C-alpha positions as semicolon CSV with decimal commas, in nm:
position;residue;x (nm);y (nm);z (nm)
1;M;-2,121;0,239;2,195
2;A;-2,124;0,292;1,818
3;G;-1,746;0,323;1,826
4;N;-1,720;-0,022;1,982
5;Q;-1,930;-0,173;1,703
6;N;-1,712;-0,005;1,440
7;D;-1,395;-0,130;1,611
8;R;-1,535;-0,483;1,623
9;G;-1,634;-0,463;1,257
10;D;-1,286;-0,344;1,162
11;R;-1,126;-0,628;1,361
12;E;-1,356;-0,885;1,198
13;R;-1,267;-0,745;0,854
14;I;-0,895;-0,772;0,929
15;E;-0,923;-1,125;1,063
16;S;-1,165;-1,265;0,806
17;A;-1,052;-1,143;0,464
18;F;-0,701;-1,002;0,449
19;P;-0,623;-0,891;0,089
20;I;-0,282;-1,060;0,082
21;K;-0,292;-1,437;0,061
22;E;-0,100;-1,601;0,344
23;T;0,171;-1,845;0,246
24;N;0,355;-2,087;0,470
25;G;0,383;-1,831;0,751
26;D;0,746;-1,920;0,828
27;T;0,890;-1,591;0,703
28;K;1,131;-1,440;0,954
29;M;1,101;-1,065;0,969
30;K;1,380;-0,838;1,094
31;N;1,300;-0,553;1,328
32;M;1,294;-0,231;1,135
33;S;1,254;0,118;1,276
34;P;0,921;0,267;1,167
35;S;1,100;0,596;1,103
36;A;1,306;0,424;0,831
37;L;0,993;0,336;0,633
38;P;0,818;0,560;0,385
39;H;0,447;0,620;0,449
40;F;0,172;0,680;0,198
41;H;-0,146;0,871;0,285
42;G;-0,301;0,898;-0,062
43;L;-0,273;1,275;-0,081
44;T;-0,274;1,437;-0,423
45;I;0,072;1,582;-0,353
46;E;0,223;1,235;-0,302
47;D;0,389;1,048;-0,587
48;P;0,300;0,677;-0,576
49;D;0,586;0,582;-0,809
50;T;0,843;0,751;-0,585
51;F;0,682;0,594;-0,279
52;V;0,704;0,240;-0,425
53;F;1,062;0,309;-0,538
54;Q;1,159;0,419;-0,186
55;F;0,984;0,116;-0,038
56;V;1,173;-0,124;-0,269
57;I;1,506;0,043;-0,181
58;I;1,433;0,009;0,192
59;C;1,335;-0,356;0,139
60;R;1,662;-0,427;-0,043
61;T;1,862;-0,249;0,226
62;H;1,707;-0,473;0,494
63;D;1,723;-0,789;0,281
64;Y;1,347;-0,804;0,224
65;T;1,394;-0,916;-0,133
66;N;1,131;-1,187;-0,170
67;D;0,763;-1,120;-0,234
68;E;0,643;-1,263;0,095
69;K;0,846;-1,020;0,305
70;K;0,748;-0,718;0,096
71;L;0,382;-0,817;0,112
72;K;0,394;-0,859;0,489
73;L;0,555;-0,517;0,536
74;F;0,355;-0,316;0,279
75;P;0,026;-0,272;0,471
76;S;0,210;-0,126;0,769
77;I;0,328;0,173;0,565
78;L;-0,015;0,264;0,432
79;K;-0,189;0,535;0,630
80;D;-0,533;0,692;0,653
81;T;-0,748;0,639;0,343
82;T;-0,491;0,418;0,170
83;L;-0,507;0,167;0,454
84;H;-0,887;0,172;0,440
85;W;-0,872;0,120;0,062
86;F;-0,630;-0,170;0,106
87;M;-0,843;-0,338;0,372
88;G;-1,145;-0,300;0,144
89;L;-0,986;-0,521;-0,123
90;P;-1,128;-0,874;-0,154
91;G;-0,964;-1,137;0,064
92;D;-0,667;-1,336;-0,067
93;I;-0,662;-1,140;-0,395
94;I;-0,290;-1,051;-0,386
95;T;-0,031;-1,327;-0,407
96;T;0,277;-1,152;-0,553
97;W;0,458;-0,822;-0,510
98;A;0,394;-0,746;-0,879
99;Q;0,018;-0,778;-0,817
100;M;0,041;-0,548;-0,516
101;Q;0,234;-0,287;-0,714
102;Q;-0,013;-0,304;-1,003
103;T;-0,316;-0,281;-0,774
104;F;-0,163;0,011;-0,585
105;N;-0,061;0,194;-0,903
106;N;-0,401;0,140;-1,063
107;K;-0,561;0,311;-0,765
108;Y;-0,318;0,597;-0,698
109;R;-0,108;0,681;-1,005
110;D;-0,362;0,910;-1,174
111;Y;-0,518;1,040;-0,853
112;C;-0,189;1,156;-0,704
113;R;-0,037;1,333;-1,003
114;S;0,119;1,669;-0,930
115;K;-0,069;1,987;-1,015
116;D;0,182;2,067;-1,293
117;T;0,137;1,723;-1,449
118;K;-0,242;1,757;-1,442
119;E;-0,216;2,101;-1,607
120;D;0,019;1,958;-1,873
121;I;-0,231;1,682;-1,952
122;I;-0,517;1,934;-1,978
123;R;-0,307;2,152;-2,214
124;M;-0,227;1,849;-2,433
125;T;-0,591;1,747;-2,460
126;I;-0,715;2,100;-2,532
127;G;-0,441;2,221;-2,763
């Protein structure tokens, strides 16, 4: 019973306040194999810069070069806590790919640094 209420709440959240502002809605999307897409889980071992780079390359390969197409595809490659974070953003806050990249990087760049990078930063601040 509680699961049903959570599911309904999640559906209402998705339908009522999607973080990416809808445009004209006439964008034609090509079918793309999910296995061709990178996925981001928000783990500390993941590199958000590499992930975004891979995503942009895949978008170019499939002719998803305008902001609207990238923005439509981006949420589908977020997994686990990153998808929950994304859906927790205020509605209609993101209107360009540059805004999405900045918002994503602000959240995950420092959190997902490699262990070596974190140790390098600690050494620089101590020594």
